[in-house]
N, C-alpha and C positions, 0 to 999 in steps of 0.2 A: 532559642525560639520561644516566645511567650505562649502561655496556655491557650489564649483565644485563637492564635494562629493555628495551633495544632487542631483545635476543634473545627475551625473553618476548613482546614485541609481535609479532615475526615468527611465533612459534609460535601465538599467538592468531589471527593473520591466517589462517594455514593450517589452523587448526582449522575455520574456515569452509569450507575446501575439503573437509574430511572430511564436513561436513554435506551438502554438495552431492552427494558420492559416495554417502552414505547414502541421500539422497533418490532418486537414480537406481536404487540397489539395491532400494529399497522399491517403486518404480514397476514393476520387473521381477521382483517377488517370486514370480511363478508358476514361475520357473526356479530349481531348487535351487542353481545356481551363484551366483545373485544373493543368496540367503540367506547362503551361506558368505562371499561377498565382503562383504556388509553386516556380518557378524560380525567379519570382519577389520578393517573400517573402525572399528568400535566399539573393538576392541582397540587400534588405533593411536591412537584418540581418548584413551583413558585414559592411554596412555604419554605422548603429547604434552601433554595437559592437565596431568597431574601434574608433568611436567618444567618446564613454563612457570611454575608456582607454586613449584617447588623453586628456580628461579633467583631468585625474589623473596624467598625465605625468608632469615632471618638467624641462626637457631639450629639446632643439630643435631636437636632434637626436631621442629621444624617441617619440616626437610628429610626426616627419616625418615617423617613422616606422608605427605608427598607422594610419597615413594618407594613406600610401601605402596599409594597410589592407582595408581601406575604398574604395580605388580605385579598389579592386577586384570586388566589386559590382556596384559602381557608373556608369562605362561606359556601363554596360549591361542593366541597368534599362530602358532607353528609348526604346531600341529595343524590350525588353520583353513587355513593355507597349503597343507598337503598335501591336505586334502579338496578345496579349490578347484582345485588343479592336476589331481587325478584327475577331477574333474567336467569341467574345461575340455578335457582331452585324451580324453574319452570312456571313461575307465577306472573309471567309478563302480561297476562290478560288484564292485570290491574293497572298497567301502565297506559291509562287513557289520558287524553288531553286534560281532562278535569283533574285527575290525580296529580299529574305533573305540575299543573298550575298551582294546586294547593301546596305541594311540596316546595315549590319555588318561593313561597311567601317567606320562609326562614332565611334563605340566602339573600333575598332582596332587602329584608329587614337589616341583616348584618352589614351589608354594603352601605346602605343609607345611614345607619347609626354610626358606623366607624368613620366614614369619610366626611360626615358633617359634625364630628366631635368638636371641632374648633368653634362651632356656633353655640353648642349647648353643654359640652363637657360632662355628659351623662354616660358616655361609653368609657372614657378615661377621665377621671377628675383632674389628675395632674401627672407630671412626669419629672423624674429627677435622675441624676447619675450616681452610681455606686462604684467606688474604686477599691472596695475591700478585697477583691480577688486579684488585684495587680493589673487589671485592665478595666476600662469603663463598661459598666452594664447599666441598662435603663431600668428604672423602677417605676412601674405604672400603678397608680391608684385607681382601681377599677370601680366604675360606677354601676348603677342599676341596669342600664341598657346592656352592659357587658354580660351580666348574669342571665338576662333573658336570652342572649345569644348562646350562652353555655347550655341553658335549659333546652333549647330546640335542638342543638347539636347532639346532645346525649339522648334525647327522646328518639331522634332518628336512629342513633346507634343501637338503642335497646330494641327498636322495631326490627332492625336488621338481624341482631343477635337472636331474637325470638324466632324469626323465620328460619335462620340457619340451624338452631337447636332442634326445631320441629323437623326440618329436613333431615338432619343427622339421624334421628331416631327411626325414621321411616325408610331409610335408604339401605341398600345392600352394602356389603363389606367394602367394595371398591369405592363407592360413592361416599361412604363414611370418611375415608381417608381424605378425599377432596374437601368435604365439609369441615373436617377437623383443621385442615390447613387454612381454610378461610376464617374459621373461628380464631385460631391462634394469631393470624395476621391482623385480624380486626382488633384484637386485644392490644396489640402494639400500636395500631393506628390511633385508637381512641383511649386506651388505658393511660399511656404516657401523658397526653394532653390533659386528661382528667386530673391526674396527680399534680401536674403543674398548675392548672387553673384553680384547683381547690386548695392548694398549699398543703396537701396531706403530708408531703415529705419536703423538707426545706432544702431545695436545690437552687443554687444561685442562677443557673442558666435554664433556658427553656429546653426541656428534654424531648419535647414533642417531635421535632425533626428527626431525632435519633430513633424514635419509635417508628417513624416512617421507613427508616433504613432497615430496621429489623423486619418489618412487615414485607418490604420489597424482597428480602431474602427468602421468606416463606413462599411468596408468590412465584418467585423464580423457581424454587424447588417444585412447586406444584406444576408449573409449566413443563419443566424438564421431566419430572418423574411420572406425572399422571396426565399430562396434556390437558391442563385445566381449562384452557380456553376452548380448544377444539371439541372436547368431550363434555361441554356444558349441557345441561338438560335442554336448553333451547336449541342448540345445534343438533342434538339427537332428535328432538321433536321435529325440526325442519326436515331431517332425513325421513322420519316416519311419515310426515305429511306429504312429502314429495313423491311417495310411492303411488303409482297410478292405480294399482289394484286396491280393492277395498280390504282393509286389514282390521279384524275385530278380535279382541282378546277378552275372554271370560275367565272367571275363577273356576275352581273345581266344581262349585255348586251351580255353575251356569249363570252367574250374575255378571253383567257387563262391567268391565273395568276400564277399557280404553278402546278407541277406534280412531281412524284417520279421516281426513276430509273426503276421500273417495268413497267412504262408507256412509256418508250423510244421506244419500238417496234411499238407503235401506231403512232409515229411521224417520221417514217423512211424517209419521203420524204423531210424534212427540217432540216437544221443545228440547233442545240440547241439554239444558240444565237438569232435566228430569230423567235423562237416559242412564247415566252412570249409577250402578248399584241395582238396577232393575234386572229381572230375570230375562233370559232369552225368549221365553214364551210370551212375555209382555211386550218387549221392544220390537220383536219380529213376528208379532201375531198375524200379520198380513202375509207372511211367508211360511206357511205350515211345513213345506218340505225341508226348509232350512232349519227350522226349529227341531224337527224330528232328527235331522242329521246331527245337530249340536248335542241334543240330549242323549243320544244313544252311544256317543263316543266313550270308550273306556280305555284303560291302560293297555288292553290287548291291541286295540286299533291305534297304535302310536303314530302311524303315518298313513293317511288315506286321502285320495282325491276322488271326487264324485261330480259328475256333470248334472246340472238341474236347471229347470226353467223357473224363473221367479218373475211372474207376470210377463211383461213383454220382452224381458231380457233372458239371456242364457249365460250361465256361469260354470266354470270349473272351480269347485270349492275344495281347497286344499286344507287339510287338518293336521296339526302337530301339537304336541304338548309343550308347555313352557315349564322347564325344570328349575328348581331352586338350587341352593348351595349343596344340599344333600343328594342332588340328582333325582329327587322325587318330584312328580308333577305338582305344580302350584297353580297352573292355569291352562287354558286351551286357546290356541291361536287358529283363526280361520282366515284364509286369504282367498278372496273371491276374484277370479280373473274373468273379465267380461269377454265372452267368446261369441257374442251376438253377431258381429260382422262376419266371423268365420262360418257360423251356422248359416247365415243368410247367403253367403257366397257358395257354400256347399249345396244349399237348396237351389240356388240359381243354376249351378252346374248340373244338378240332377234334372231340373226343369228343361234346361237346354238339351241335355242328353235325351230326354223324353221327346222334345220337339224334333231333334235330329232323327231319332228313331221313327217318329211319326212320319216325317217327310220322306224317310227312306222307304216306307211301306205304303204310303198313301198318295193319292192324287190330290194336288193342292186345291183345284177348282171345286171338285164335287165332294171331297172327303171320303171317297171310296178307296179301296185298295188299288195299288198301281199294278202294272203288268208284271213287273219282276217278282213282287211278293206273291201275286196270285199264282203264277206258274210254279214257283218254289213250293208253295203250300199245297197246291193240288197234286203235284208230282209226289210229294211226301205222303199225302193221304192215299193216293193210288198205290204207292209201294207198300204201305202199312196194312191197308184194308183189302181183303179179298171179296168184299161185297159186290154183288152184281146190280143192286138196286140204287144206282147213282146215275147222274146225268150231267152233261155239260151243255151250256146254252150260250150262243153268241148272237148279238143283235147290233144293228146300227139304225140310224134314223133316216128315213126317206125325206127327200126334199130339204135336207139340212143346209146344203149349199145355197138354196134359194132364200132360206131364212136369213143367212148371213148377208147375202147380197142385197136383200130388200130392207131388212131392219137393222143391219149392222152386227158386228161381231160381239158387242156387249150383250145385245139381246140373245144372240146365239149362245153365249156362255150361260146366260140365265136359263135358257131352255134346257141346256145340259144338266144344270143343277136341279131343275124341276123334274127332269126325266129320272135322274139318280134317286131323287126322293120317292118318286112313284114306284120304282123298282124295289127300293129298300123296304117300303111299307106294305107292298102287296105280294111279293114273292113268297112261296111256301118255304118253311124252315125245315131243317137247317140248310143254310146256303152261304156261299162266299161270293160276294159281288165286287167287281172291279171295273175300272175304266181302262181300256187298252190304249186309248188316245183318240183325238178327234171326237167323232160321234159314235164310237164303237164301245160297247159294254159286253162283259163276259161274266157268266155265273156258273158256279158249280154247286150241285145239290147232292149232299152225301147220302140221302135216303129218300126215295120216292115210293109211294104206295103201289102205284102201277103206272105203266106208260100212258094208258088212256086217261086216268085221273089227272096226271101231270099235265098232259096236253090241254085238258079242260081248264086247269088252273091258269095256264099261260094265256089261253084265249080270254079268260076273265080279266087278266091284266090288260090285254089289248082293249077290252071294252072300257076299262077304267080310263085309259088314255083318250078314248073317243068321247067319253062323258065329261072328263075334266080337262078342259082346254087350258093352255098356258095363257094368262092374262097379264097385260102390262099397259097401264093407261087405257087407251081405246083400242089396243091391239088384242086379238084372240088368235092363238096359233094351236092347231091340232098336232100333237106328236104322233107320228106314224112309224112305229118300229118294224123292222124286218128281223125275223127270228129264225135261227137254225139250231136244232137240238140233236145231240148224239147221246145214245144210251149205252152204258157200259155193258149191259147184258147182250146187246146186239152188235155193238161196234168195237168191243175190246177195251183194254186198259192202257193203251199207249197214248200218252197225252198229245203228241204231235198228230197222230192219226185222228184222234177225237176232235182236235181243233180243226183240222182240214175238213173233216166231215161236217162239223157245224158251219164252217165258212161256205161250203158248197150248198148246203141246204138253206142257209140264210139268203144267198143270192137267188136261189129258186123262189124263195118266199118274196124277195124284193121284186122279182120279175112279175109275179102274180099280182102283187099290190099295185104296181104301176099300171098293169093292164086294166085292173079294176077302175083305177082313177081315170084312165083314158076313156073307158066305156062310159063313165059318169059324165064326162065332158061332152061326148057325142050325144 
């Protein structure tokens, strides 16, 4: 088997490696760097595949055909390389439409210069066959346009190398290994073509495709050993950005180093580009409690969570140290979990609980205590206190049925509210006032000065009702209460007996009032 067949076989063998690399890139296609890496593999495939058949060709026309196949991939390798390096090092912010358009000038130039060479012969001046190796090889006399192509290819290469070197020196130990593999692989990708293009070493064949083979081995190693694609900075950044909680990392001196998108609302007063490197006191000046929390953290407080309100939001702020290789703190991480909805829900539950408690103790219409609460409270006070200077009073409204019949129940309800307000504002203190139901009201007075003065005060309230009529539109209604009072000193401390006594005396008062009204009519 001749030499050229052996070389072609080797290239075909390693084309299979490209297929494996392309498969892994496809498996991880959710990551943008996998897409650019896969495109790079495709470019390498065209170069290697075309050169394998070029070695088997016997005429200039056949060889030029396969060179054209190679140039489907060659022009795009440099731009794909730069894009992949920017993604790998976390500098994808530079990959704007404008940047990609500028980077595309080189590949478009190479395509147009190469495929129009038949018209101008400035890319390749001439082509001839060389049989000195025992099989035909093409000898191309390169023109000025070819060297312009070489210039832009290696300018792209140097840019990528510079970014990788910078990334290498600022990375941790694990990331240095990944960067080193990328650097070694790139030397094979671009170093071999440079040697061949510049004629630095006299080699009869184009060694560039073989450089691609070696680089593929390093990339395979990186994928197997260090998960190069999945653990790319971009992929890690995507994970960081996808966290719903606000994550903020400061250095030991409390200068901002990194934060995710969820933390943007905390930095609303400054443009993004001015945030990194500034102190916590500056970038979070509008959140003094958070600044104090950040600044007082020390090695003693290695793990702390604190709840705080930051303007209209509530957060659980979790603190932990970021440790370096020597297990010593090199930074501080703060995770802010928004608990606003939880707080609001708890507040609504408390509010509902208060409302339920209020409804359990109060009459909905008048806002006074209800019968159940009144009886429980008065019985408790009667059991606790041995005082004799207390009184219970019961009342209802005369002619209330007529008010409902003539003016309607809505007016009747308004009269009850009016009555409750008058009792509340004019009764002597301290007192407990409740509505039993219908037009009946009951009051308990914990302390009265004397029976005579108390009766005088109650009669003054009667006078208030006479003087202040209920008014609605053109309606005027006089509230006429019937009142029955029981005194602890005279009638004892049994609630049921006191209530019965008040009820009896109230109906006696009702009888007297109705007789007075009948006499007025006569």
